[in-house]
Structures are given as structure tokens and as C-alpha cells.
MARTOR-745787 format. One record per residue (C-alpha): residue in three letters; residue number from 1; x negated, y negated, z negated. Coordinates in steps of 0.25 Angstrom, whole numbers, plus 5000, padded with zeros to 4 digits. Each point is the difference from the previous one (the first is absolute). Example, Ala and Ser with C-alpha at 12.3 -4.5 7.8 and 13.67 -1.06 7.14 Angstrom:
! MARTOR-745787
('ALA' 1 (4951 5018 4969))
('SER' 2 (4994 4986 5002))
This chain:
! MARTOR-745787
('MET' 1 (4873 4514 5253))
('ASN' 2 (5001 5003 4985))
('ARG' 3 (4987 5001 4993))
('PRO' 4 (4995 5013 4994))
('ARG' 5 (5004 5003 4986))
('ARG' 6 (4988 4998 4991))
('VAL' 7 (4998 5012 4990))
('ALA' 8 (4990 5001 4989))
('VAL' 9 (4995 5013 4995))
('LEU' 10 (4994 4997 4986))
('ALA' 11 (4992 5013 4997))
('ASN' 12 (4987 5005 4995))
('VAL' 13 (4993 5005 5013))
('SER' 14 (4989 5007 4992))
('ARG' 15 (5011 5010 4995))
('ARG' 16 (5004 5011 5010))
('PHE' 17 (5014 5000 4995))
('ASP' 18 (5001 4985 5004))
('ARG' 19 (4993 5002 5013))
('ARG' 20 (5010 5011 5004))
('VAL' 21 (5012 4991 4996))
('ILE' 22 (4994 4990 5009))
('GLN' 23 (4999 5010 5011))
('GLY' 24 (5015 5003 4999))
('VAL' 25 (5003 4985 5000))
('THR' 26 (4992 4999 5013))
('ALA' 27 (5007 5012 5006))
('TYR' 28 (5013 4993 4998))
('MET' 29 (4995 4987 5005))
('TRP' 30 (4995 5006 5013))
('GLU' 31 (5013 5008 5002))
('ARG' 32 (5009 4988 4998))
('GLY' 33 (4992 4988 5004))
('GLY' 34 (5002 4986 4996))
('TRP' 35 (4991 4999 4988))
('SER' 36 (4987 4993 4997))
('LEU' 37 (4994 5008 4989))
('TYR' 38 (4991 4994 4990))
('VAL' 39 (4990 5009 4993))
('GLU' 40 (4988 4996 4992))
('GLU' 41 (4990 5007 4991))
('ASP' 42 (5003 4990 4989))
('PRO' 43 (5014 4994 5004))
('LEU' 44 (5001 4991 4987))
('GLN' 45 (4987 4993 5003))
('LYS' 46 (5005 4997 5014))
('LEU' 47 (5015 4997 4996))
('PRO' 48 (4998 4994 4986))
('LYS' 49 (5013 4992 5001))
('LEU' 50 (5010 5009 5006))
('GLN' 51 (5011 4990 4997))
('GLN' 52 (4995 4992 5011))
('TRP' 53 (4997 5011 5010))
('ASP' 54 (5008 4999 5012))
('GLY' 55 (5003 5015 5001))
('ASP' 56 (5013 5008 5001))
('GLY' 57 (4998 5012 4992))
('ILE' 58 (4990 5007 4991))
('ILE' 59 (4996 5015 4997))
('ALA' 60 (4993 5000 4987))
('ASP' 61 (4992 5010 4991))
('TRP' 62 (5006 4999 4986))
('ASP' 63 (4990 5009 4994))
('ASP' 64 (4991 4987 5000))
('ARG' 65 (5005 4991 4989))
('LYS' 66 (4995 4987 5007))
('ILE' 67 (5007 5003 5013))
('ALA' 68 (5013 5004 4992))
('VAL' 69 (5000 4987 4993))
('ALA' 70 (4996 4992 5012))
('VAL' 71 (5013 5004 5008))
('ARG' 72 (5010 4999 4989))
('GLY' 73 (5011 4990 5003))
('LEU' 74 (4996 4997 5014))
('ALA' 75 (5011 4995 5010))
('ILE' 76 (4996 5010 5011))
('PRO' 77 (5003 5015 4999))
('VAL' 78 (4990 5008 4993))
('ILE' 79 (4999 5016 4999))
('GLY' 80 (4991 5006 4990))
('PHE' 81 (4993 5014 5001))
('GLY' 82 (4991 5008 4990))
('GLY' 83 (4997 5013 4994))
('GLY' 84 (5011 5000 4990))
('ARG' 85 (5004 4989 4991))
('GLY' 86 (4988 4990 4999))
('TRP' 87 (5005 4986 4998))
('TYR' 88 (5013 5003 5006))
('ASP' 89 (5012 4995 4992))
('PRO' 90 (5013 5006 5004))
('ALA' 91 (5007 4988 4995))
('CYS' 92 (4993 4991 5010))
('GLY' 93 (5010 5003 5011))
('ALA' 94 (4990 5005 5011))
('HIS' 95 (4998 5012 5008))
('TYR' 96 (4989 5009 4996))
('PHE' 97 (4994 5012 5007))
('THR' 98 (4992 5010 4992))
('THR' 99 (4994 5014 5002))
('ASP' 100 (5007 5012 4994))
('ASN' 101 (4991 5004 4989))
('ALA' 102 (5009 5011 4995))
('ALA' 103 (5000 5007 5013))
('ILE' 104 (4984 4998 5001))
('GLY' 105 (4998 5007 4986))
('GLN' 106 (5010 5011 5004))
('LEU' 107 (4993 5002 5014))
('ALA' 108 (4986 5002 4993))
('ALA' 109 (5005 5009 4990))
('ASP' 110 (5007 5009 5010))
('HIS' 111 (4987 5000 5009))
('LEU' 112 (4992 5005 4988))
('LEU' 113 (5011 5010 4995))
('ASP' 114 (5000 5006 5015))
('CYS' 115 (4985 5002 4999))
('GLY' 116 (5003 5009 4988))
('PHE' 117 (4996 4992 4988))
('THR' 118 (5006 5003 4987))
('GLN' 119 (4993 4989 4993))
('LEU' 120 (5001 4985 5004))
('ALA' 121 (4994 4987 4996))
('PHE' 122 (5002 4985 5003))
('TYR' 123 (4990 4989 5000))
('GLY' 124 (5007 4986 4999))
('ASN' 125 (4997 4986 4997))
('PRO' 126 (5001 4995 4986))
('PRO' 127 (5014 4995 4997))
('ARG' 128 (5003 4985 5003))
('ARG' 129 (5010 4992 5008))
('ARG' 130 (4993 5001 5013))
('ALA' 131 (4998 5015 4999))
('ARG' 132 (5014 5004 4998))
('TRP' 133 (5000 5007 5014))
('SER' 134 (4989 5009 4994))
('GLU' 135 (5009 5003 4988))
('GLU' 136 (5012 5003 5010))
('ARG' 137 (4991 5010 5008))
('GLU' 138 (4995 5006 4987))
('GLN' 139 (5014 5002 4995))
('ALA' 140 (5005 5007 5013))
('PHE' 141 (4988 5009 5000))
('GLY' 142 (5002 5004 4986))
('ARG' 143 (5015 5003 5002))
('ARG' 144 (4997 5009 5012))
('ALA' 145 (4989 5007 4992))
('ALA' 146 (5010 5002 4989))
('ALA' 147 (5011 5005 5010))
('ALA' 148 (4990 5010 5005))
('GLN' 149 (4996 5004 4985))
('VAL' 150 (4986 4996 5003))
('PRO' 151 (4992 4992 4989))
('CYS' 152 (4995 4986 5004))
('VAL' 153 (4990 4992 4993))
('VAL' 154 (4998 4985 5002))
('TYR' 155 (4988 4991 4999))
('HIS' 156 (5000 4985 5002))
('GLY' 157 (4986 4996 4995))
('ARG' 158 (4998 4987 4993))
('HIS' 159 (4996 4991 5012))
('ALA' 160 (5005 4998 5014))
('ASP' 161 (4989 4991 5005))
('ALA' 162 (4986 5002 5006))
('HIS' 163 (4993 4992 4989))
('HIS' 164 (5000 5013 4991))
('TRP' 165 (4998 5010 5010))
('LEU' 166 (4988 5007 4993))
('GLN' 167 (5008 5002 4987))
('GLN' 168 (5012 5003 5008))
('LEU' 169 (4993 5011 5007))
('ARG' 170 (4994 5006 4988))
('GLU' 171 (5014 5001 4993))
('LEU' 172 (5007 5005 5013))
('SER' 173 (4989 5011 5001))
('ALA' 174 (5002 5004 4986))
('TRP' 175 (5015 5001 5002))
('LEU' 176 (4999 5008 5013))
('GLN' 177 (4990 5010 4993))
('SER' 178 (5011 5002 4989))
('LEU' 179 (5011 5004 5010))
('PRO' 180 (5003 5015 5002))
('LYS' 181 (4996 5004 5014))
('PRO' 182 (5005 5002 5011))
('ILE' 183 (5009 4988 4999))
('GLY' 184 (5007 4991 5010))
('LEU' 185 (4998 4985 4998))
('MET' 186 (5007 4987 5005))
('ALA' 187 (4994 4987 4999))
('CYS' 188 (5009 4988 5001))
('THR' 189 (4991 4994 5012))
('ASP' 190 (4989 5004 5009))
('ILE' 191 (4991 4991 4992))
('ARG' 192 (5003 5008 4987))
('ALA' 193 (4999 5013 5008))
('ARG' 194 (4986 4996 5005))
('GLN' 195 (4996 4998 4986))
('VAL' 196 (5004 5014 4996))
('LEU' 197 (4992 5005 5012))
('GLU' 198 (4988 4993 4995))
('ALA' 199 (5002 5004 4986))
('CYS' 200 (5001 5015 5005))
('ARG' 201 (4988 4999 5008))
('THR' 202 (4991 4994 4988))
('SER' 203 (5006 5011 4991))
('GLY' 204 (4998 5012 5009))
('ILE' 205 (5015 5002 5001))
('ARG' 206 (5004 5007 5014))
('VAL' 207 (5010 4993 5008))
('PRO' 208 (5010 5006 5004))
('ASP' 209 (4997 5013 4994))
('GLU' 210 (5001 4995 4985))
('VAL' 211 (5007 4987 5002))
('ALA' 212 (5008 4997 5012))
('VAL' 213 (5002 4985 5002))
('ILE' 214 (5010 4992 5007))
('GLY' 215 (5002 4984 5001))
('VAL' 216 (5009 4990 5006))
('ASP' 217 (4998 4990 5011))
('ASN' 218 (4993 5008 5010))
('ASP' 219 (4989 4990 5001))
('GLU' 220 (4992 5006 5011))
('MET' 221 (4987 4994 4996))
('ILE' 222 (5001 5006 4986))
('CYS' 223 (5007 5013 5005))
('GLU' 224 (4991 5004 5011))
('LEU' 225 (4987 4996 4993))
('THR' 226 (5001 5006 4987))
('THR' 227 (4995 5014 4997))
('PRO' 228 (5008 5008 5003))
('PRO' 229 (5010 4992 5008))
('LEU' 230 (5012 4995 4992))
('SER' 231 (5014 5005 5001))
('SER' 232 (5009 4988 4999))
('ILE' 233 (5015 4995 5002))
('GLU' 234 (5003 4989 5010))
('GLN' 235 (5009 4991 4994))
('GLY' 236 (5011 4993 5008))
('SER' 237 (4993 4987 5000))
('ARG' 238 (5001 4998 5015))
('GLN' 239 (5015 5003 5000))
('ILE' 240 (5001 4990 4988))
('GLY' 241 (4994 4989 5009))
('TYR' 242 (5009 5004 5012))
('GLN' 243 (5013 5000 4992))
('ALA' 244 (4996 4987 4992))
('ALA' 245 (4997 4993 5014))
('SER' 246 (5014 5005 5005))
('LEU' 247 (5007 4995 4988))
('LEU' 248 (4993 4987 5000))
('ASP' 249 (5004 4998 5015))
('GLN' 250 (5015 5001 4995))
('LEU' 251 (4998 4990 4989))
('MET' 252 (4993 4990 5009))
('ALA' 253 (5012 5002 5009))
('ARG' 254 (5009 4996 4989))
('ARG' 255 (5005 5014 4998))
('ALA' 256 (4999 5003 4985))
('PRO' 257 (5002 5014 4995))
('ARG' 258 (5001 5001 4985))
('PRO' 259 (4986 5000 4993))
('ALA' 260 (4995 5014 4996))
('ARG' 261 (4988 5008 4996))
('HIS' 262 (4997 5009 5012))
('VAL' 263 (4993 5013 4998))
('ILE' 264 (4992 5006 5011))
('PRO' 265 (4995 5015 4999))
('PRO' 266 (4986 5004 5003))
('GLU' 267 (4997 5004 5014))
('SER' 268 (4992 5013 4998))
('LEU' 269 (4990 5008 4993))
('ILE' 270 (4986 5001 5007))
('ALA' 271 (4994 5013 4995))
('ARG' 272 (4984 5000 5001))
('GLN' 273 (4989 5009 4993))
('SER' 274 (5002 4995 4986))
('THR' 275 (5013 5008 4999))
('ASP' 276 (4996 5011 5010))
('VAL' 277 (5002 5011 4990))
('LEU' 278 (5010 5011 4996))
('ALA' 279 (4998 5001 4985))
('GLY' 280 (5000 5013 4993))
('ASP' 281 (4992 5014 5002))
('ASP' 282 (5010 5007 5009))
('ALA' 283 (4992 5000 5013))
('HIS' 284 (5011 5007 5008))
('LEU' 285 (5010 4989 4996))
('ALA' 286 (4990 4989 5003))
('LEU' 287 (4997 5006 5014))
('ALA' 288 (5015 5002 5003))
('ILE' 289 (5004 4985 4996))
('ARG' 290 (4988 4994 5008))
('PHE' 291 (5004 5008 5012))
('VAL' 292 (5015 4996 4999))
('ARG' 293 (4995 4985 4999))
('GLU' 294 (4991 5001 5011))
('HIS' 295 (5009 5007 5010))
('ALA' 296 (5014 4998 4996))
('CYS' 297 (5003 4992 5012))
('ASP' 298 (4993 5009 5010))
('PRO' 299 (5011 5006 4997))
('ILE' 300 (4998 5012 4990))
('SER' 301 (5009 5010 4993))
('VAL' 302 (5000 5007 4987))
('ALA' 303 (4995 5012 5008))
('ASP' 304 (4988 4993 5005))
('VAL' 305 (4996 4996 4985))
('LEU' 306 (5002 5015 4996))
('ARG' 307 (4991 5005 5012))
('LEU' 308 (4989 4991 4994))
('ILE' 309 (5001 5004 4985))
('PRO' 310 (4999 5015 4996))
('LEU' 311 (5012 4999 4990))
('SER' 312 (5014 5005 5001))
('ARG' 313 (5010 4989 5003))
('SER' 314 (5007 5001 4986))
('THR' 315 (4986 4998 4993))
('LEU' 316 (4997 4988 5008))
('GLU' 317 (5014 4994 4999))
('ASN' 318 (4999 5001 4985))
('ARG' 319 (4987 4993 5000))
('PHE' 320 (5005 4989 5009))
('ARG' 321 (5012 4998 4991))
('ALA' 322 (4991 5000 4987))
('SER' 323 (4990 4990 5006))
('LEU' 324 (5009 4991 5008))
('GLY' 325 (5014 5003 4996))
('ARG' 326 (5003 5003 5015))
('THR' 327 (5000 5012 5009))
('ILE' 328 (4990 5002 5012))
('HIS' 329 (5011 4996 5010))
('ALA' 330 (5004 4988 4991))
('GLU' 331 (4985 4995 5000))
('ILE' 332 (4999 5002 5015))
('GLN' 333 (5013 4991 5002))
('ARG' 334 (4995 4990 4990))
('VAL' 335 (4987 4998 5007))
('GLN' 336 (5007 4999 5014))
('VAL' 337 (5010 4989 4994))
('GLU' 338 (4989 4992 4994))
('GLN' 339 (4993 5000 5014))
('ALA' 340 (5013 4996 5006))
('ARG' 341 (5002 4989 4990))
('GLN' 342 (4986 4994 5003))
('LEU' 343 (5002 5000 5015))
('LEU' 344 (5014 4994 4998))
('ILE' 345 (4994 4988 4992))
('HIS' 346 (4987 4998 5008))
('THR' 347 (5003 5003 5014))
('ASP' 348 (5010 4997 5011))
('LEU' 349 (5001 5015 5005))
('LEU' 350 (5014 5005 5004))
('ILE' 351 (5006 5009 4989))
('LYS' 352 (5000 5011 5010))
('GLN' 353 (4985 4998 5001))
('ILE' 354 (4998 5000 4985))
('ALA' 355 (5008 5013 4999))
('VAL' 356 (4990 5007 5009))
('ARG' 357 (4988 4994 4993))
('CYS' 358 (5005 5005 4987))
('GLY' 359 (5004 5014 5004))
('PHE' 360 (5015 4999 5002))
('LYS' 361 (5005 5006 5013))
('TYR' 362 (5012 4991 5000))
('VAL' 363 (5004 4986 4995))
('PRO' 364 (5013 5005 4993))
('TYR' 365 (4991 5010 4992))
('LEU' 366 (4991 4989 4996))
('THR' 367 (5012 4991 4997))
('ARG' 368 (5006 5011 4991))
('VAL' 369 (4987 5003 4992))
('PHE' 370 (4996 4985 4999))
('ARG' 371 (5013 4996 4994))
('GLN' 372 (4999 5012 4990))
('HIS' 373 (4987 4994 4995))
('ILE' 374 (5001 4985 5002))
('GLY' 375 (5016 4998 4999))
('LEU' 376 (5000 4993 5014))
('SER' 377 (4999 5003 5014))
('PRO' 378 (4986 4997 5007))
('GLY' 379 (5007 4988 5008))
('GLU' 380 (5006 4995 4987))
('TYR' 381 (4986 5001 4993))
('ARG' 382 (4993 4993 5011))
('ARG' 383 (5010 4988 5000))
('ARG' 384 (5000 4999 4985))
('ASN' 385 (4985 5000 4998))
('ARG' 386 (4997 4991 5011))
('SER' 387 (5010 4990 4995))
('GLY' 388 (4995 5000 4986))
('GLY' 389 (5003 5006 4986))
('HIS' 390 (5011 4998 4990))
('THR' 391 (5005 4988 4993))
('THR' 392 (5003 4997 4985))
('GLU' 393 (5008 4988 4997))
């Protein structure tokens, strides 16, 4: 009987991103079997001489310089992962899985714009090699704001570590107080977003009414325990782990696809109270948009919205177009499609069941509307997002 393949995951288990990658690797291992998985809190202390380790493959966090250096030049297959570039060198001839930072920045901007904000802000890490993922999110967020003709201000602060927290808090509070209100703000991570919420609290700035805040990572310990609970983007880190494991399996079986940089899109945006606001002073419009977003999948029609709002259809349609750039009907369909997208990724429901849950009477109607919005059929979208993201060579 062949012995199980020995695979090491060299990662920082204190980071949620890495833990989700490990979950994806574990999911693949349980599905396919035949692996002995090695995961430790400090892997390089337990495996200080990787050249002498009797293993078959490694999945390594290349955001950690020590790990990236330790796995360089090994005779066994190595696959890297990280938040952007880290210590990955395209010339090294290895596969590298990374999150889609541009998609993350755009997703956050779209969410805040959909809330009705006409002013945006970004809080990122100070520029440095390991924070290029923050720069990529910042640039995409800014591009989306520019496309919507919305001003966007950026703040980095001088420090990225906790040693200067009190000084950082004072400087961050001063910046937040200087911003025009109301404003929608993206922080590059949940940790940075928590800092914004703390600075708002100490400065008497109301969240989300004056500053709406969204982070990245969907770290439940942060998101659910902050006041108010934090909206956040779930990166595709679990999918990174699953796809990295699948590719490593091929490499260990001597099937060697061409080395590439694999970009995995974010899973979803989880909206919580920190962005639960519709900016502006149009109470009728805010009520209509909230009604659509809460009841689109019941389903509802434009007539249902008009029965709730004491305005003519032309007046309300004009206000929808001015605020969201969409008609009432288009906003209903957008919400329905987004719910269908989430169910396709995160559940095993049949497409006909998803159609009913999202307010579509027939699967062909869901398919037509979904393709108009996403560019794929529901089945194609599910297959593509369960098999990974796109690849750049």
C-alpha cells in the first residue's frame, strides 16, 4: 500500500486569511484523501531544515519573508499564496495564488455608491513592499469613484503597527473630523476598519450616519464585536487553499502545468450595521431603496414600491436614476441576481430552488436575467467559482 503523501502548509495561523486558506486545503484533502497534512503554529521552528524533510509538497505563505526564503530551491513541488505580491518573484518559476485586490476595491466602492454616498474615502497601509495589496485595493477603489464622478480622499497614516496606536488614533481622529459628511469609507482590512470605528467613537462621529465603514477579511471576531458591527468583504482565501491543493496534487503526480499567477476573486460582501444607511436627505427615496433591498426576492414589482411611496412613478424613477443610476425595476433585479449569486457559491441548492428563493418563477427567466447582469448562466457561474479564479501567466 502506498503511504499517504506528506504535505506541509507553512502559514501564519494567527491571520484569518491564512486560516481560511488552510480550511480550503483541508476541504480538498478530505474530498480526495491520500494526504497526511502538516500544519503548525510556527512551522519553521518545527521544520527548520526543509531540505532534509521527507515530504512530498508544500503550500506556503509568501507574504512571510522567512517562509518564502526557506522554500526557495526545494526539490519538491511548492505552491505559494498571499495577498498580492509579498515576496513572490515571477521569475522563480513557481505557481502563486493571490486574492483579487482590484475586485475587492471595486466591490467596496460599489456598495458605498449603492448606499447613495457622493463622497468616498480610503484608509490604507503606508506604502511598502508587503502592503502592495493595500495599494491595489486603493487604486481600484479610486478608479470606481472616478468613474462615478465622486470625489475620493486617501489616508495612510504614518504607522502600520500597534506600538504607535495612541498617536495613530489622534492623527486618524483629526483626519476623520476633517472629512466632509456624510461619507463612505473603505479600510484596507478589518483591523484598519476597527481603528476607524474607535476613532469615530472617541471623536463623537456617528457611524454609519456621518461615516459609513467597510473593511476586508470578514473576521467575525472583529466584525461582530465592534460597535456598530462592521460590514466586510470575504476574500476568496478558502478557494485559494482549495485550488492550491488541487494544483499541488497534480504536481506531485508529475503533471506539471505551466507556472502562473492565479488570481482568485472575493467571495462576497457581508453588509452589517456600519454601512446600514442610505445617504442623502431624500426620505422617500431612502424608504423605497430599503424596501427594494429587503423584499426584492419575495418577489415584488415596481407597483409594490409605488404603493408604499406617495410619489408618481416618473418622479420616483427619476430619483432612482439620479441616485443609483438605475431604474426601480433594474434595482429589484440587481438585488435578486446578487442573492442568486450568493446561493450559487455558498449552497448546493438546485438552480430551480434558487430561482424560487430569489423571486423568479421560472429557471429560464433567472438564466436570462443572470446572464444579462453577470455574463454567464447560473450553472456556468457556479462551476467557475467553485473551480477557482482566473490565471495570469
